[in-house]
C-alpha positions as CSV (number, residue, x, y, z in Angstrom):
1,M,-19.4,21.4,4.4
2,P,-21.9,21.2,1.5
3,T,-22.5,17.9,-0.1
4,E,-24.1,16.8,-3.3
5,A,-26.7,14.0,-3.3
6,R,-26.9,12.0,-6.5
7,T,-30.4,11.2,-7.6
8,T,-29.7,9.6,-11.0
9,W,-27.2,7.0,-12.1
10,P,-25.8,6.0,-15.5
11,G,-28.4,3.8,-17.1
12,D,-31.4,5.6,-15.4
13,V,-34.0,6.5,-18.0
14,V,-36.8,9.0,-17.8
15,Y,-39.6,8.1,-20.2
16,G,-39.4,10.2,-23.3
17,E,-35.8,11.4,-22.6
18,E,-33.9,8.3,-23.5
19,G,-30.7,9.1,-25.4
20,T,-31.0,12.9,-25.3
21,S,-27.7,14.8,-25.5
22,D,-28.3,16.2,-21.9
23,N,-28.6,12.6,-20.5
24,I,-25.5,11.4,-22.4
25,A,-23.5,14.5,-21.3
26,R,-24.1,13.5,-17.6
27,L,-22.4,10.2,-18.0
28,P,-18.8,9.8,-16.9
29,G,-16.3,10.2,-19.7
30,G,-13.7,7.8,-18.2
31,W,-10.0,8.1,-18.8
32,V,-8.8,11.5,-20.1
33,G,-5.1,11.4,-19.3
34,D,-2.4,9.3,-17.7
35,A,1.3,8.9,-17.3
36,Y,3.6,6.2,-15.8
37,V,7.3,5.6,-15.5
38,D,9.2,2.5,-14.7
39,A,12.6,4.0,-14.0
40,D,14.0,5.6,-10.8
41,Q,14.6,9.3,-10.4
42,L,17.5,9.7,-7.9
43,G,18.8,12.5,-5.7
44,I,15.8,14.8,-5.4
45,T,16.8,17.6,-3.1
46,T,15.0,20.4,-1.1
47,A,14.0,22.1,-4.4
48,V,10.5,21.2,-5.7
49,T,11.4,18.9,-8.6
50,D,9.1,17.7,-11.4
51,L,9.1,13.9,-11.7
52,T,10.3,13.0,-15.2
53,G,7.6,11.5,-17.3
54,L,4.8,12.0,-14.8
55,T,2.9,14.7,-16.7
56,T,-0.3,14.4,-18.7
57,T,-2.0,16.9,-21.0
58,F,-5.7,16.6,-21.9
59,V,-8.6,18.6,-23.2
60,I,-11.8,18.7,-21.2
61,P,-15.2,20.4,-21.9
62,A,-16.8,22.8,-19.3
63,E,-18.7,21.7,-16.3
64,R,-17.0,18.3,-15.7
65,K,-15.8,16.7,-12.5
66,L,-12.4,15.0,-12.6
67,E,-10.7,12.5,-10.3
68,V,-6.9,12.5,-10.2
69,T,-5.0,9.7,-8.6
70,A,-1.2,9.2,-8.3
71,K,1.1,6.7,-6.7
72,I,4.9,6.8,-6.3
73,Q,7.4,4.9,-4.2
74,I,10.1,6.8,-2.3
75,A,13.4,5.8,-0.6
76,G,15.7,7.9,1.5
77,D,18.0,8.0,4.6
78,P,16.2,9.6,7.5
79,V,19.5,10.9,9.1
80,D,19.0,14.3,7.3
81,L,15.5,13.6,5.8
82,D,12.7,15.0,8.0
83,Q,9.8,14.6,5.5
84,V,8.9,14.1,1.9
85,L,6.2,16.1,0.0
86,L,4.5,14.9,-3.1
87,F,2.7,17.6,-5.1
88,L,-0.1,17.4,-7.8
89,M,0.4,20.5,-9.8
90,E,-1.1,22.4,-12.8
91,G,1.5,24.8,-14.0
92,G,2.8,26.5,-10.8
93,D,-0.4,25.9,-8.9
94,I,-0.5,23.2,-6.2
95,L,-3.8,21.3,-6.5
96,Q,-3.0,18.7,-3.7
97,R,-0.1,17.4,-1.7
98,A,0.8,14.4,0.3
99,Q,3.3,14.4,3.2
100,F,5.4,11.6,4.6
101,S,7.2,12.2,7.9
102,C,10.5,10.4,8.5
103,A,11.0,11.6,12.1
104,G,12.4,9.0,14.4
105,L,13.0,6.4,11.7
106,T,16.3,4.7,11.1
107,G,17.9,2.9,8.2
108,T,16.8,3.3,4.6
109,V,13.1,4.4,4.6
110,R,10.8,3.2,1.8
111,N,7.2,4.3,1.5
112,T,4.4,4.4,-1.1
113,M,2.8,7.8,-1.4
114,H,-0.7,8.4,-2.9
115,I,-2.7,11.4,-3.9
116,K,-6.4,11.3,-4.7
117,H,-8.0,14.6,-5.7
118,T,-11.3,15.8,-7.2
119,V,-11.3,18.8,-9.5
120,R,-14.7,20.3,-9.6
121,G,-15.6,22.3,-12.8
122,P,-12.2,23.0,-14.4
123,T,-12.3,25.5,-17.2
124,A,-13.0,24.1,-20.7
125,G,-9.8,23.5,-22.7
126,S,-6.4,22.1,-22.4
127,H,-4.9,21.2,-18.9
128,T,-1.6,19.8,-17.9
129,Y,-1.2,18.0,-14.6
130,K,2.1,16.9,-13.2
131,L,3.7,15.4,-10.1
132,A,6.6,17.0,-8.2
133,L,8.6,15.8,-5.2
134,Q,10.5,17.7,-2.5
135,A,12.8,16.5,0.4
136,I,12.6,18.5,3.6
137,G,15.6,18.6,5.9
138,A,19.2,20.1,5.9
139,G,21.2,18.4,3.2
140,S,18.5,15.8,2.5
141,T,17.7,13.9,-0.7
142,V,15.0,11.4,-1.6
143,D,14.7,8.9,-4.5
144,M,11.6,8.1,-6.5
145,E,11.8,4.4,-7.2
146,A,9.9,2.7,-10.1
147,D,10.3,-0.4,-12.2
148,P,8.1,-2.4,-14.6
149,T,6.4,-4.3,-11.7
150,Y,5.9,-1.2,-9.6
151,P,5.6,1.8,-11.8
152,A,4.9,5.4,-10.7
153,E,1.5,6.5,-12.0
154,L,-0.7,9.5,-12.6
155,L,-4.3,9.0,-13.8
156,V,-7.0,11.6,-14.7
157,M,-10.6,10.4,-15.0
158,D,-13.7,12.3,-16.0
159,I,-16.2,11.1,-13.4
160,G,-19.2,13.0,-14.8
161,Q,-21.0,16.3,-15.2
162,M,-21.1,18.8,-12.4
163,I,-24.4,18.7,-10.6
164,S,-25.9,22.1,-10.1
């Protein structure tokens, strides 16, 4: 698998090139979009279901690298619940997914699910990322639990220019 080796860091200066637009463009842009909710979404079934309020829209220039992180808490009864899938999506496209298996568990199951995903060189313009959840198993449902102390979160960060 190819890797990229970083040779310069924010703050590095080449004599005579301080403050050029090229050097500034290489720096990370930081936060570009986020969403969080502090209320439960109950009864998510075997259909892929968008998580209410966990959508963010942002505009990004060309040749950037993005880091997307997400965290939710789930609860369900493993009698009929085999697994839970958390999706990071752009439109109908799945960018990343996380899976939690409930096989062999008893009682109410609670778990925190995370996604961390790097988007390399998205097209310039507006993008909308969202989270969706799905319960797998005959007649199964799962709840997304959130409150002010433990909110569900989606965060998009510009981590810098693509290195060619």
